[in-house]
N, C-alpha and C positions, 0 to 999 in steps of 0.2 A: 438326680439332683445336680446342681451346678457346683463347680469347684470354687474354692475361695478366691482363686486368682481371677476367675471370670466375673464374680460378683464385684470385686474391687475395680476391675477395668470398666464394668458397666456403670458403677457409681462415678468413676472418673469421667466417663463419657457424658453422663448426665450433668455433671458439674460444668463441663466444658460447653455443653449445649446451652445451659442456663446463662452462663457468662457471655456467650456469643449473642444470645437474644437480648440480654440487658444492654450490651454495647450497641447493638443495632437500634434499639428503641431510643437510646440516648442520642444517637446520631440523627435520628429521624425527627427529633424535636426542633422547633424553631429556635432561632438565636436567643440567648438569654438576656435580652435587653427589655425587660418589662414585658416579656411575652410577645414581642412584636416580631413578625417574620421579616428577616433581613432581605429576602429575595423580593418582597413587595416594595420595599424602599428602593432597592436597586432598579427595579423596573420603572418606578415612578420617576427617579432621577434620569433614567435613560430617556423617557418621554419628554421630560423638561429640557434636557440637553438637545434632543432632536429639534424641538420647536425653537429654542433660542439660537441654535447654530444656523438654522435656515434664515431667521430674521437678521442675524448679525452678518451673514454672508451677503444678503440682499442689500443691507444698508451700506456695507463696505464697498460693494460694487457700485452702488448709486453715488456715493461720495466720490469715488475714484473717477467715474464717468463725468460727474458734474465739474470736478476740478479740471479734468483734461479738456472737456469741451466748453467750459465756461457757461454752462446753463444751470444756474444755481440750484433751484429745488426740483427741477423736472425729473432727472434720473433718480434722485434720492427717493422721491415719492413713488415713482414707478417700480423701482427695484425693491423698495420696502414691501409693497404689496405682492410682488413676485416671490420675494423671500418668505413672506408670511404664508403664502400658498404652498410653497415648497416645504416649509416647516410643518404645516398642518398635514400635508400628504405624508411626510416622514412619520409623524405621530400615528396617523391612521395605519400605515403599513406596519409599524412596530406593534401597535395594539392588536391588530388582527393577525400578527405573527406571519406576515408574508415574507419578511426578511429581505433578501436581495433578489427575490424572484422577479423576472422580467414580466411586466404587464400585470393584469388582474386576472383572477380566477374566473373561469366560465361558470355561470350559474348551473347548479346540478339539476338535471331533469327530474321531475316528480316520478317516483317509481310506481305510483298508483295509476298514472295516466299512460295508456299504451302509446307507442310511437306513431306518429302521423296524425294524431288527434290533438286538439288544443291549439293549433296554430291559428285557426279562425279565418284563414284566407281562402279556404275552399280548394286549395291546390293539393 
C-alpha cells in the first residue's frame, strides 16, 4: 500500500497537470473578439499593405519623374502599372509564404513517374 505522503503528492501532481492543461487550452483559443481569429486579420492587413505600398511607391516615383522631366502623365501611368505589378507580386509571395526567398520554387517532380520519362522530347 502507498503511504499517505505519496497519495498527497500524487493528488498534488494531478491537480498541477489539470491546471497546466486548462491554461494550455485557454492559450490555444482564438482571440476573444467575437470568436474571430486575430492572426487572420493580421495576415489580411499584411496583404493589403503589400498591395497598397507597391502602388504608392510606383505613383510616387512616377510623379517625381514627371516633375523632374516635365513629361506630365507619362511616367505616372507607367510607374502606376509597374507599382501595381510589384504590389501583386508581393501579395502572391506573401500568400504562398515565399517570404524573402530569392526567385521562385522549382516545380516538384511527380514521384509516380520515373526519371527520364515524361519529357516527351525523345532524348
